[in-house]
C-alpha positions, 0 to 999 in steps of 0.5 A: 486521500491528498498526498505529498507531491513527487516533485516536492524538495524533500521527496526521497520518502513520499510513499510511505505515508501514502503505503501508511495509510493504504495499510493501517486501513486494511488492518482497521478492516483486518482486525473488524474482519476478525471481531465479533462485529463482523455484519457492520464492517466499515470498508475504507480499504483504498480501492485506487491510487491515481498516480498523475505523470508530470506533462513536462519530462515526456515520461516516468522520472526515477522517482516515479518508478520508485514510488510506483514501484513500492505501491504497485503490491498494495493498491490499483494504480491509475497513472494519470497525465497531469495538466494535458493541455500543456501538450499538443495532441501528437504530444499527448500520443507520444507522451503516453506511448514512453509512460507506458513503454517504461511502466512495461520496461520497470515491470510496474504492476498497474490496474488491468482493465478486465477482458470482456466475456463472448456474451458481454454486452456489446456498449461494454466490451467497445467502452471497455477498449476504449479506456484501455487504448486512452490509457495512461488518462491524460487530463486538465483540471478545472474549476472556473466556469465559463460561458462558452456559446451561451453555455457555462463550461467548466475549463481553462481560458487561453487567447486561441479559445477554451479548453473543455474539461468535460470534453472528452476531445481535450480531456479524458477527464470524463472517461476516468471518471466514469470508469472511477464511478460506474462501470468499473468500481465493483471491479477494484473494490473486486482486485483489492480484495481478491490480490491486495488485501488478501496479500496483506492479509496473508503476509500478517498471518505468516508473521503472527504464526512465524511470531509465535512458533519463535516464542514456542521455541525459546520458551524452553530455552528460558525455563532450561535457564532457571532450571540451570540457575535453581541448581547451581543454588541448591548446590551452592545451599549444601556446600554451605551447611556442609561447611557448617556442620564440619565447623560444628565439629570442630568446635565440639573437638575442641570444646572436649579437648579443653575439658 
């Protein structure tokens, strides 16, 4: 799902579209989970948010901090530095370090790679460690096919050479892709299920319970008000009956005197 850039002219509430979409998917899943057709639920919950950071600011902008903090309790955030080919390798490392420092300073919760057990496959341990060290991922994007050394590659052509999207020396794109699709997809889903969705579900149930309690408290008050009104009506009727009876007696007395 592609959303509005925080660099847009009116980006004050740009995170609302993302929050609404994420919460709508949680709500739909909760409704299906509470229904009769629980065995055939389609899981459209958002398991990962790739948050792209501009390479030109050399760190997070105030709007980045605001948006990420509004999202970090609802979805797994994976920070990504866009257009990494505009930076040199030393600059990329400095920007990565600065972004991680600002994320920690602002208490922003991003996706945490799982800790490996002692009996974990050694290749996975090495790969997992490499992914942790590459955060935030610095990627180069392109859909242009270029011939390089007799081979077709996806990348960008510059006067000094070619930047390949799928070359780990040029971009973290392949690392990010493998992490999302192959190695950590299940963990992302589990964090969504056990943390983010469970928080949403608990808040929803808590809100429903509070609403029911408020309704049950207000119901007796409404009944008491109705009884009071009825009693007042009865008293008015009694007074009118007494007045009518008094007038009838006065009329009878006048009739008797006339005779």
